[in-house]
N, CA, C and O atoms as a GROMACS GRO file, in nm:
protein
  424
    1MET      N    1  -0.194  -0.788   1.104
    1MET     CA    2  -0.185  -0.647   1.137
    1MET      C    3  -0.318  -0.509   1.124
    1MET      O    4  -0.329  -0.444   1.021
    2ILE      N    5  -0.384  -0.492   1.213
    2ILE     CA    6  -0.517  -0.384   1.143
    2ILE      C    7  -0.406  -0.263   1.163
    2ILE      O    8  -0.304  -0.300   1.222
    3ALA      N    9  -0.410  -0.148   1.130
    3ALA     CA   10  -0.383  -0.020   1.121
    3ALA      C   11  -0.424   0.025   1.219
    3ALA      O   12  -0.535  -0.011   1.258
    4ASP      N   13  -0.350   0.118   1.288
    4ASP     CA   14  -0.395   0.241   1.417
    4ASP      C   15  -0.403   0.358   1.320
    4ASP      O   16  -0.315   0.441   1.297
    5THR      N   17  -0.523   0.348   1.269
    5THR     CA   18  -0.529   0.529   1.196
    5THR      C   19  -0.600   0.640   1.316
    5THR      O   20  -0.645   0.644   1.431
    6PRO      N   21  -0.581   0.699   1.230
    6PRO     CA   22  -0.634   0.848   1.335
    6PRO      C   23  -0.754   0.869   1.326
    6PRO      O   24  -0.817   0.772   1.285
    7LYS      N   25  -0.827   0.981   1.355
    7LYS     CA   26  -0.986   0.994   1.338
    7LYS      C   27  -1.021   1.010   1.184
    7LYS      O   28  -0.951   1.092   1.124
    8PRO      N   29  -1.087   0.966   1.134
    8PRO     CA   30  -1.106   1.038   1.024
    8PRO      C   31  -1.109   1.179   0.954
    8PRO      O   32  -1.096   1.254   1.050
    9PRO      N   33  -1.118   1.242   0.863
    9PRO     CA   34  -1.089   1.183   0.728
    9PRO      C   35  -0.918   1.205   0.699
    9PRO      O   36  -0.837   1.287   0.743
   10TYR      N   37  -0.906   1.063   0.578
   10TYR     CA   38  -0.784   1.072   0.606
   10TYR      C   39  -0.825   0.970   0.412
   10TYR      O   40  -0.935   0.965   0.357
   11TYR      N   41  -0.716   0.919   0.371
   11TYR     CA   42  -0.737   0.877   0.212
   11TYR      C   43  -0.663   0.686   0.239
   11TYR      O   44  -0.576   0.655   0.321
   12ALA      N   45  -0.725   0.606   0.154
   12ALA     CA   46  -0.704   0.479   0.146
   12ALA      C   47  -0.634   0.469   0.007
   12ALA      O   48  -0.693   0.514  -0.092
   13VAL      N   49  -0.491   0.402  -0.006
   13VAL     CA   50  -0.507   0.357  -0.126
   13VAL      C   51  -0.482   0.197  -0.108
   13VAL      O   52  -0.395   0.139  -0.043
   14ILE      N   53  -0.585   0.148  -0.185
   14ILE     CA   54  -0.629  -0.008  -0.228
   14ILE      C   55  -0.561  -0.067  -0.350
   14ILE      O   56  -0.604  -0.043  -0.462
   15PHE      N   57  -0.437  -0.155  -0.325
   15PHE     CA   58  -0.385  -0.183  -0.417
   15PHE      C   59  -0.398  -0.353  -0.418
   15PHE      O   60  -0.355  -0.435  -0.336
   16THR      N   61  -0.477  -0.374  -0.549
   16THR     CA   62  -0.500  -0.539  -0.554
   16THR      C   63  -0.402  -0.574  -0.662
   16THR      O   64  -0.374  -0.510  -0.764
   17SER      N   65  -0.350  -0.700  -0.615
   17SER     CA   66  -0.280  -0.739  -0.764
   17SER      C   67  -0.296  -0.894  -0.772
   17SER      O   68  -0.342  -0.954  -0.676
   18GLU      N   69  -0.254  -0.963  -0.894
   18GLU     CA   70  -0.259  -1.091  -0.893
   18GLU      C   71  -0.114  -1.134  -0.957
   18GLU      O   72  -0.089  -1.102  -1.073
   19ARG      N   73  -0.003  -1.220  -0.868
   19ARG     CA   74   0.152  -1.230  -0.890
   19ARG      C   75   0.166  -1.306  -1.061
   19ARG      O   76   0.081  -1.344  -1.141
   20THR      N   77   0.265  -1.304  -1.062
   20THR     CA   78   0.332  -1.404  -1.179
   20THR      C   79   0.381  -1.534  -1.060
   20THR      O   80   0.382  -1.532  -0.937
   21VAL      N   81   0.415  -1.629  -1.147
   21VAL     CA   82   0.552  -1.734  -1.053
   21VAL      C   83   0.675  -1.690  -1.033
   21VAL      O   84   0.752  -1.630  -1.109
   22GLY      N   85   0.691  -1.742  -0.876
   22GLY     CA   86   0.839  -1.710  -0.847
   22GLY      C   87   0.821  -1.581  -0.782
   22GLY      O   88   0.738  -1.492  -0.802
   23ASP      N   89   0.942  -1.594  -0.682
   23ASP     CA   90   0.944  -1.459  -0.602
   23ASP      C   91   0.989  -1.324  -0.721
   23ASP      O   92   0.926  -1.232  -0.773
   24ASN      N   93   1.166  -1.384  -0.727
   24ASN     CA   94   1.213  -1.276  -0.847
   24ASN      C   95   1.242  -1.147  -0.753
   24ASN      O   96   1.292  -1.049  -0.808
   25GLY      N   97   1.224  -1.144  -0.665
   25GLY     CA   98   1.291  -1.047  -0.628
   25GLY      C   99   1.202  -0.943  -0.509
   25GLY      O  100   1.243  -0.851  -0.438
   26TYR      N  101   1.043  -1.012  -0.525
   26TYR     CA  102   0.961  -0.929  -0.515
   26TYR      C  103   0.961  -0.940  -0.292
   26TYR      O  104   0.958  -0.842  -0.218
   27GLN      N  105   0.964  -1.056  -0.256
   27GLN     CA  106   0.919  -1.003  -0.112
   27GLN      C  107   1.076  -0.929  -0.057
   27GLN      O  108   1.053  -0.912   0.063
   28GLU      N  109   1.184  -0.890  -0.077
   28GLU     CA  110   1.279  -0.789  -0.019
   28GLU      C  111   1.250  -0.657  -0.075
   28GLU      O  112   1.302  -0.558  -0.024
   29MET      N  113   1.162  -0.644  -0.187
   29MET     CA  114   1.116  -0.501  -0.261
   29MET      C  115   1.001  -0.475  -0.181
   29MET      O  116   0.997  -0.360  -0.136
   30ALA      N  117   0.893  -0.564  -0.148
   30ALA     CA  118   0.780  -0.524  -0.044
   30ALA      C  119   0.820  -0.497   0.093
   30ALA      O  120   0.780  -0.394   0.147
   31GLU      N  121   0.904  -0.592   0.164
   31GLU     CA  122   0.920  -0.497   0.259
   31GLU      C  123   1.007  -0.404   0.263
   31GLU      O  124   1.017  -0.361   0.379
   32LEU      N  125   1.084  -0.345   0.180
   32LEU     CA  126   1.172  -0.240   0.159
   32LEU      C  127   1.080  -0.082   0.118
   32LEU      O  128   1.100   0.036   0.144
   33MET      N  129   0.995  -0.141   0.058
   33MET     CA  130   0.834  -0.046   0.007
   33MET      C  131   0.816  -0.043   0.124
   33MET      O  132   0.891   0.044   0.170
   34VAL      N  133   0.743  -0.103   0.219
   34VAL     CA  134   0.690  -0.073   0.374
   34VAL      C  135   0.782   0.031   0.436
   34VAL      O  136   0.744   0.135   0.490
   35ARG      N  137   0.925  -0.016   0.419
   35ARG     CA  138   0.979   0.085   0.547
   35ARG      C  139   0.995   0.210   0.470
   35ARG      O  140   1.003   0.310   0.541
   36LEU      N  141   1.002   0.233   0.312
   36LEU     CA  142   1.011   0.372   0.290
   36LEU      C  143   0.883   0.439   0.317
   36LEU      O  144   0.865   0.546   0.375
   37ALA      N  145   0.763   0.326   0.243
   37ALA     CA  146   0.645   0.446   0.282
   37ALA      C  147   0.625   0.485   0.418
   37ALA      O  148   0.584   0.597   0.449
   38SER      N  149   0.665   0.356   0.535
   38SER     CA  150   0.645   0.436   0.666
   38SER      C  151   0.703   0.566   0.708
   38SER      O  152   0.641   0.619   0.801
   39GLU      N  153   0.813   0.634   0.663
   39GLU     CA  154   0.928   0.724   0.649
   39GLU      C  155   0.838   0.810   0.594
   39GLU      O  156   0.840   0.898   0.680
   40GLN      N  157   0.762   0.846   0.512
   40GLN     CA  158   0.731   0.923   0.413
   40GLN      C  159   0.613   1.009   0.466
   40GLN      O  160   0.506   0.949   0.478
   41HIS      N  161   0.617   1.179   0.507
   41HIS     CA  162   0.504   1.256   0.542
   41HIS      C  163   0.400   1.214   0.502
   41HIS      O  164   0.384   1.202   0.380
   42GLY      N  165   0.279   1.176   0.607
   42GLY     CA  166   0.189   1.240   0.563
   42GLY      C  167   0.125   1.025   0.581
   42GLY      O  168   0.003   1.010   0.576
   43PHE      N  169   0.191   0.925   0.595
   43PHE     CA  170   0.173   0.790   0.579
   43PHE      C  171   0.098   0.765   0.750
   43PHE      O  172   0.134   0.815   0.857
   44LEU      N  173   0.013   0.695   0.730
   44LEU     CA  174  -0.097   0.668   0.882
   44LEU      C  175  -0.029   0.524   0.917
   44LEU      O  176   0.024   0.503   1.026
   45GLY      N  177  -0.038   0.418   0.804
   45GLY     CA  178  -0.012   0.306   0.830
   45GLY      C  179  -0.070   0.220   0.706
   45GLY      O  180  -0.127   0.270   0.609
   46ILE      N  181  -0.034   0.021   0.732
   46ILE     CA  182  -0.063  -0.022   0.593
   46ILE      C  183  -0.144  -0.091   0.681
   46ILE      O  184  -0.170  -0.075   0.801
   47GLU      N  185  -0.197  -0.218   0.552
   47GLU     CA  186  -0.241  -0.324   0.610
   47GLU      C  187  -0.272  -0.459   0.464
   47GLU      O  188  -0.347  -0.427   0.372
   48SER      N  189  -0.211  -0.584   0.466
   48SER     CA  190  -0.230  -0.662   0.370
   48SER      C  191  -0.213  -0.753   0.385
   48SER      O  192  -0.143  -0.794   0.478
   49ALA      N  193  -0.290  -0.853   0.268
   49ALA     CA  194  -0.310  -0.946   0.299
   49ALA      C  195  -0.320  -1.048   0.148
   49ALA      O  196  -0.404  -1.006   0.068
   50ARG      N  197  -0.252  -1.162   0.109
   50ARG     CA  198  -0.248  -1.229   0.014
   50ARG      C  199  -0.249  -1.373   0.009
   50ARG      O  200  -0.179  -1.448   0.076
   51GLU      N  201  -0.352  -1.407  -0.092
   51GLU     CA  202  -0.423  -1.569  -0.106
   51GLU      C  203  -0.409  -1.565  -0.254
   51GLU      O  204  -0.305  -1.543  -0.316
   52GLU      N  205  -0.546  -1.592  -0.307
   52GLU     CA  206  -0.512  -1.599  -0.487
   52GLU      C  207  -0.479  -1.480  -0.543
   52GLU      O  208  -0.409  -1.465  -0.644
   53ILE      N  209  -0.562  -1.342  -0.434
   53ILE     CA  210  -0.530  -1.208  -0.500
   53ILE      C  211  -0.434  -1.165  -0.395
   53ILE      O  212  -0.400  -1.243  -0.306
   54GLY      N  213  -0.385  -1.035  -0.403
   54GLY     CA  214  -0.311  -0.960  -0.283
   54GLY      C  215  -0.403  -0.828  -0.290
   54GLY      O  216  -0.450  -0.764  -0.384
   55ILE      N  217  -0.407  -0.819  -0.182
   55ILE     CA  218  -0.454  -0.598  -0.111
   55ILE      C  219  -0.389  -0.606  -0.037
   55ILE      O  220  -0.363  -0.690   0.049
   56THR      N  221  -0.335  -0.455  -0.083
   56THR     CA  222  -0.248  -0.384   0.020
   56THR      C  223  -0.292  -0.236   0.037
   56THR      O  224  -0.289  -0.156  -0.058
   57VAL      N  225  -0.330  -0.205   0.153
   57VAL     CA  226  -0.416  -0.081   0.192
   57VAL      C  227  -0.347   0.007   0.262
   57VAL      O  228  -0.339  -0.003   0.385
   58SER      N  229  -0.284   0.110   0.187
   58SER     CA  230  -0.223   0.241   0.336
   58SER      C  231  -0.316   0.333   0.348
   58SER      O  232  -0.417   0.333   0.278
   59TYR      N  233  -0.290   0.422   0.441
   59TYR     CA  234  -0.363   0.491   0.459
   59TYR      C  235  -0.260   0.611   0.467
   59TYR      O  236  -0.150   0.613   0.521
   60TRP      N  237  -0.329   0.712   0.398
   60TRP     CA  238  -0.231   0.871   0.370
   60TRP      C  239  -0.327   0.993   0.479
   60TRP      O  240  -0.443   0.982   0.520
   61ARG      N  241  -0.246   1.083   0.498
   61ARG     CA  242  -0.325   1.154   0.557
   61ARG      C  243  -0.385   1.298   0.423
   61ARG      O  244  -0.469   1.386   0.443
   62ASP      N  245  -0.328   1.279   0.335
   62ASP     CA  246  -0.374   1.387   0.221
   62ASP      C  247  -0.362   1.331   0.088
   62ASP      O  248  -0.328   1.213   0.090
   63LEU      N  249  -0.383   1.389  -0.046
   63LEU     CA  250  -0.378   1.323  -0.146
   63LEU      C  251  -0.228   1.340  -0.227
   63LEU      O  252  -0.175   1.274  -0.316
   64LEU      N  253  -0.171   1.501  -0.127
   64LEU     CA  254  -0.047   1.544  -0.170
   64LEU      C  255   0.059   1.427  -0.129
   64LEU      O  256   0.152   1.402  -0.206
   65SER      N  257   0.044   1.361  -0.016
   65SER     CA  258   0.123   1.262   0.030
   65SER      C  259   0.122   1.132  -0.079
   65SER      O  260   0.213   1.070  -0.135
   66ILE      N  261  -0.031   1.120  -0.080
   66ILE     CA  262  -0.004   0.988  -0.191
   66ILE      C  263   0.064   0.987  -0.332
   66ILE      O  264   0.113   0.886  -0.383
   67GLN      N  265   0.062   1.114  -0.389
   67GLN     CA  266   0.117   1.134  -0.519
   67GLN      C  267   0.259   1.204  -0.466
   67GLN      O  268   0.282   1.262  -0.572
   68ASN      N  269   0.360   1.239  -0.387
   68ASN     CA  270   0.476   1.223  -0.352
   68ASN      C  271   0.504   1.075  -0.320
   68ASN      O  272   0.610   1.023  -0.357
   69TRP      N  273   0.408   1.004  -0.249
   69TRP     CA  274   0.495   0.851  -0.222
   69TRP      C  275   0.485   0.806  -0.415
   69TRP      O  276   0.585   0.790  -0.485
   70ARG      N  277   0.363   0.797  -0.455
   70ARG     CA  278   0.375   0.728  -0.622
   70ARG      C  279   0.503   0.802  -0.681
   70ARG      O  280   0.587   0.733  -0.740
   71GLU      N  281   0.523   0.947  -0.668
   71GLU     CA  282   0.669   1.008  -0.760
   71GLU      C  283   0.788   0.942  -0.662
   71GLU      O  284   0.901   0.931  -0.710
   72HIS      N  285   0.768   0.907  -0.555
   72HIS     CA  286   0.863   0.855  -0.512
   72HIS      C  287   1.005   0.748  -0.565
   72HIS      O  288   0.989   0.626  -0.564
   73VAL      N  289   1.152   0.816  -0.613
   73VAL     CA  290   1.217   0.712  -0.676
   73VAL      C  291   1.230   0.579  -0.660
   73VAL      O  292   1.213   0.507  -0.758
   74GLN      N  293   1.261   0.525  -0.538
   74GLN     CA  294   1.274   0.407  -0.509
   74GLN      C  295   1.139   0.320  -0.538
   74GLN      O  296   1.132   0.200  -0.564
   75HIS      N  297   1.004   0.441  -0.524
   75HIS     CA  298   0.916   0.339  -0.529
   75HIS      C  299   0.895   0.318  -0.688
   75HIS      O  300   0.883   0.200  -0.720
   76ALA      N  301   0.889   0.414  -0.797
   76ALA     CA  302   0.901   0.425  -0.908
   76ALA      C  303   0.953   0.284  -0.977
   76ALA      O  304   0.887   0.210  -1.050
   77VAL      N  305   1.093   0.268  -0.932
   77VAL     CA  306   1.182   0.145  -0.947
   77VAL      C  307   1.086  -0.010  -0.947
   77VAL      O  308   1.094  -0.096  -1.035
   78ALA      N  309   1.002  -0.017  -0.829
   78ALA     CA  310   0.935  -0.092  -0.770
   78ALA      C  311   0.831  -0.115  -0.842
   78ALA      O  312   0.810  -0.234  -0.865
   79GLN      N  313   0.728  -0.010  -0.904
   79GLN     CA  314   0.642   0.000  -1.018
   79GLN      C  315   0.721  -0.072  -1.148
   79GLN      O  316   0.694  -0.185  -1.189
   80GLN      N  317   0.818   0.011  -1.201
   80GLN     CA  318   0.837  -0.065  -1.281
   80GLN      C  319   0.907  -0.200  -1.292
   80GLN      O  320   0.953  -0.233  -1.402
   81LYS      N  321   0.917  -0.279  -1.187
   81LYS     CA  322   0.968  -0.416  -1.173
   81LYS      C  323   0.846  -0.492  -1.160
   81LYS      O  324   0.851  -0.610  -1.196
   82GLY      N  325   0.737  -0.447  -1.117
   82GLY     CA  326   0.632  -0.500  -1.049
   82GLY      C  327   0.568  -0.504  -1.230
   82GLY      O  328   0.522  -0.618  -1.242
   83ARG      N  329   0.551  -0.440  -1.345
   83ARG     CA  330   0.488  -0.434  -1.444
   83ARG      C  331   0.562  -0.521  -1.506
   83ARG      O  332   0.496  -0.590  -1.585
   84SER      N  333   0.707  -0.552  -1.500
   84SER     CA  334   0.755  -0.634  -1.593
   84SER      C  335   0.783  -0.748  -1.516
   84SER      O  336   0.805  -0.842  -1.593
   85ASP      N  337   0.793  -0.793  -1.368
   85ASP     CA  338   0.838  -0.908  -1.333
   85ASP      C  339   0.734  -0.997  -1.235
   85ASP      O  340   0.711  -1.118  -1.230
   86TRP      N  341   0.683  -0.881  -1.158
   86TRP     CA  342   0.624  -0.957  -1.061
   86TRP      C  343   0.437  -0.964  -1.059
   86TRP      O  344   0.381  -1.046  -0.987
   87TYR      N  345   0.358  -0.868  -1.149
   87TYR     CA  346   0.241  -0.884  -1.124
   87TYR      C  347   0.148  -0.946  -1.291
   87TYR      O  348   0.221  -0.933  -1.389
   88SER      N  349   0.090  -0.969  -1.305
   88SER     CA  350   0.017  -1.018  -1.415
   88SER      C  351  -0.099  -0.920  -1.428
   88SER      O  352  -0.127  -0.873  -1.538
   89ALA      N  353  -0.162  -0.890  -1.327
   89ALA     CA  354  -0.276  -0.748  -1.336
   89ALA      C  355  -0.255  -0.698  -1.193
   89ALA      O  356  -0.233  -0.776  -1.100
   90TYR      N  357  -0.260  -0.598  -1.182
   90TYR     CA  358  -0.328  -0.501  -1.095
   90TYR      C  359  -0.386  -0.366  -1.134
   90TYR      O  360  -0.370  -0.290  -1.230
   91LYS      N  361  -0.479  -0.363  -0.998
   91LYS     CA  362  -0.586  -0.201  -1.001
   91LYS      C  363  -0.527  -0.118  -0.875
   91LYS      O  364  -0.489  -0.159  -0.765
   92THR      N  365  -0.533   0.010  -0.927
   92THR     CA  366  -0.502   0.072  -0.754
   92THR      C  367  -0.642   0.199  -0.747
   92THR      O  368  -0.688   0.284  -0.823
   93ARG      N  369  -0.665   0.158  -0.635
   93ARG     CA  370  -0.808   0.264  -0.620
   93ARG      C  371  -0.742   0.368  -0.499
   93ARG      O  372  -0.649   0.327  -0.430
   94ILE      N  373  -0.794   0.494  -0.483
   94ILE     CA  374  -0.805   0.549  -0.389
   94ILE      C  375  -0.915   0.600  -0.379
   94ILE      O  376  -0.989   0.644  -0.466
   95ALA      N  377  -0.933   0.590  -0.224
   95ALA     CA  378  -1.088   0.649  -0.159
   95ALA      C  379  -1.055   0.730  -0.050
   95ALA      O  380  -0.956   0.717   0.022
   96PHE      N  381  -1.139   0.812  -0.041
   96PHE     CA  382  -1.161   0.900   0.116
   96PHE      C  383  -1.230   0.818   0.203
   96PHE      O  384  -1.334   0.755   0.185
   97VAL      N  385  -1.147   0.829   0.312
   97VAL     CA  386  -1.228   0.775   0.440
   97VAL      C  387  -1.286   0.868   0.521
   97VAL      O  388  -1.226   0.952   0.588
   98GLU      N  389  -1.417   0.850   0.513
   98GLU     CA  390  -1.565   0.944   0.602
   98GLU      C  391  -1.537   0.935   0.751
   98GLU      O  392  -1.520   1.028   0.829
   99ARG      N  393  -1.534   0.801   0.775
   99ARG     CA  394  -1.589   0.693   0.914
   99ARG      C  395  -1.513   0.589   0.863
   99ARG      O  396  -1.483   0.539   0.754
  100ASP      N  397  -1.485   0.569   1.035
  100ASP     CA  398  -1.416   0.406   1.071
  100ASP      C  399  -1.478   0.407   1.150
  100ASP      O  400  -1.541   0.504   1.192
  101TYR      N  401  -1.476   0.276   1.198
  101TYR     CA  402  -1.520   0.240   1.360
  101TYR      C  403  -1.438   0.071   1.400
  101TYR      O  404  -1.383   0.035   1.296
  102GLY      N  405  -1.420  -0.017   1.492
  102GLY     CA  406  -1.414  -0.096   1.540
  102GLY      C  407  -1.399  -0.138   1.669
  102GLY      O  408  -1.441  -0.071   1.763
  103TYR      N  409  -1.335  -0.260   1.685
  103TYR     CA  410  -1.393  -0.358   1.796
  103TYR      C  411  -1.170  -0.426   1.826
  103TYR      O  412  -1.086  -0.466   1.746
  104HIS      N  413  -1.168  -0.410   1.935
  104HIS     CA  414  -1.049  -0.477   1.998
  104HIS      C  415  -1.082  -0.518   2.114
  104HIS      O  416  -1.127  -0.448   2.205
  105ARG      N  417  -1.052  -0.688   2.115
  105ARG     CA  418  -1.112  -0.751   2.235
  105ARG      C  419  -0.988  -0.732   2.342
  105ARG      O  420  -0.872  -0.748   2.303
  106SER      N  421  -1.016  -0.702   2.463
  106SER     CA  422  -0.898  -0.744   2.553
  106SER      C  423  -0.823  -0.828   2.594
  106SER      O  424  -0.737  -0.799   2.677
   0.00000   0.00000   0.00000
């Protein structure tokens, strides 16, 4: 589903990853992280897709909101599990969204 973000400006956190073999509790934690992130001040939405690589883009009102999410206690646990159990490689990018536009068929 495409996130219903507000009029820019806002920020996008782009998390790209390559998974290790097996679930090892990943799906349950991923669902928890989406729920917890959506409860955070400044959270605007999320989009995710996974094939050979996974790409998750979360949208945030400001950099402070991103920093607060990065430092969230349960998110920190998930980050550690990601390094030890779930990812063979990952990269996080933070981008400033100046403009967006789209189309939705009725």
